[in-house]
N, C-alpha and C positions, 0 to 999 in steps of 0.2 A: 131574716125575713120570718122564720118560724117563731122567733121570740115575739116579733111584732104581732103575728097572728094570735099567739097565746094571750098577749096583752089585750088585743082587740076583743077577744071573747070575754075577758074579765071586765073591761070598762066600755060602756056604750059609747062614750065620746071618742074613744080610740077607734072603735069600729066605724063610726061615722067618718073619722079622719082618714082611715084606710080606704073606705069606699070613695071618698072625694079624691084621694090620690090616685086610685085606680081609674076613676073617670077622667081625671086630668091627663093620665098617661094613655088614654084611649082604650083601656081594657074594659071588658064587660065585668061589672062589679058582682054579678051573680056567680061567676066562676070562682070556685074556691081553690086555693093553692094546693090542697090535698088532692084535688081531682086532676090537676094539670100534671102531665108527664114531666119529670125533671129534664132540664136542658142537658144535652150531652156535653161533657167536659171537652174543651178544646185545649190543645197543647200550645202554650205560649212559646213562640220561637226563641224568646230571650232566655227561657229557662233551659237548664242543662240537658235533661234526658228523661226517658221513660225507664222504668226499672228493668225491663227485659233487655235493654241495651247495655246494662252494666251487670247482668246476672252472673256472668262468668267471673268477673272481678269480685262480686259479692260472695260467691262460693269460696274463692281463695281467702278472702277476709275471714270468713267463718271457720274454714279449715285451719288457718293459722292460729286463730284465737283458741280453738279447741285443743290443738296440739300443745300450745304454750301453757295452757292452764291444766290440762288433764293428763298429758303424757307422763307415764311412770307412776301414776296414782293407783292405789287399791281402793275399792269401794268401802266407804265408811258412812253409814246412814246419817250420823250426826253432822257430817261435813257436806253432804250432798246439796242441801239448800244453799249453802254459801257458794259452792262451785257453780250452781245454776246462776246465781246473781252475778258472779264474776264473769262467766261466759257471756251473759246478756250484756253486761256493761261494756266489755271489750268489743263485742261485735257492734253494738250501737255506736260506740266512740269512733270506730274505724269506718263504718258504713257512712256516717255523716260526711266523711271526706270525699266520698265517691261522686255525689251528685247533689246539687244545691236545691233542687225542687222536689225532693222525695221525703215522705214520712215513712218510717219503718215500724213494724211490729215484729219483735223477736220472741220466739217461744223456745225454751230449752228443756229437754228431759235428760236427766242423768239417772242411769239405772245400773243395778248389779247384774253382772253376767254369770258369775260363778254358780248361782243357785238354779239356773236354767228356767227361771220364771218367764212366762210369756208376756209379750207386750203388744197391744194393739193401739195404733195411734192414727188419727185422721185429722186433717184440717180442711176447712172450707172457706171460700172467700167469694163474695159477690163483687165482681170487678169489671173494669173497663179493659178488655184484652189488649187494646192498643197502648195503654199507658201503665197498667198495673200488672204485677206478676208475683210469684213466690218461688222460693227455692227451699230444698231440704238438703241438709248435709248430715251424714251419719259418720260416726267414728267409734272405734272400740279397741280396747286392749284385752288382756286375759281376764281382768277383774271388773272393769267398768265400761259402760257404753254411754254415748251421748248423741242425741238427735237435736239438731237446731233447725227450726223453720223460720224463715224471714219472709215477711210480706212487704213488698215495696209499693207504695201508693203515691202516684204523681199528684202534685198539687194543681 
C-alpha cells in the first residue's frame, strides 16, 4: 500500500486511480493513509505461536549455540567478527525450527573479559506485547564474554 501511495504522488493518473479505488471501497478519499492509525495485528489461529510462548526454548537454543561455539576459546580480536557471525547463524538456523510464523533479529556481542574494559549495551523495540518479545542471553568464561539478543516478531 505504501508503494502504491509513493507511486500515486509521482504519477497524477495513479493518484486518480487510487482516489477512484478509495471511493469504490466506500472510503473518504481525503483521508491520507499516513493520517490513519495502523490496524492492530491479529493473530492468525492457523499460525504457530507468539514469541513470548517460545521464549524459554529460544533461550535454550541461544545458550546451546554460544556454548558450542565459544566454550574453551580465548579472546582473539581478529577472530571475534567470525565468532559473531557463527553464533548469529547457528541461533537463526535453530530458531527457525521453533515457530513457523516468526521473524527473528539476532544481535551478538563478543568481548574480551581479561582487560576489564566496561561495556554498556541497550536494545529497544517498538512492539505488540501480545505477539512480539525479546530475550537476552549472556555467557562468559575467563577470557571472553558473549551477549546475544533475539527479537521475535510475529507475522
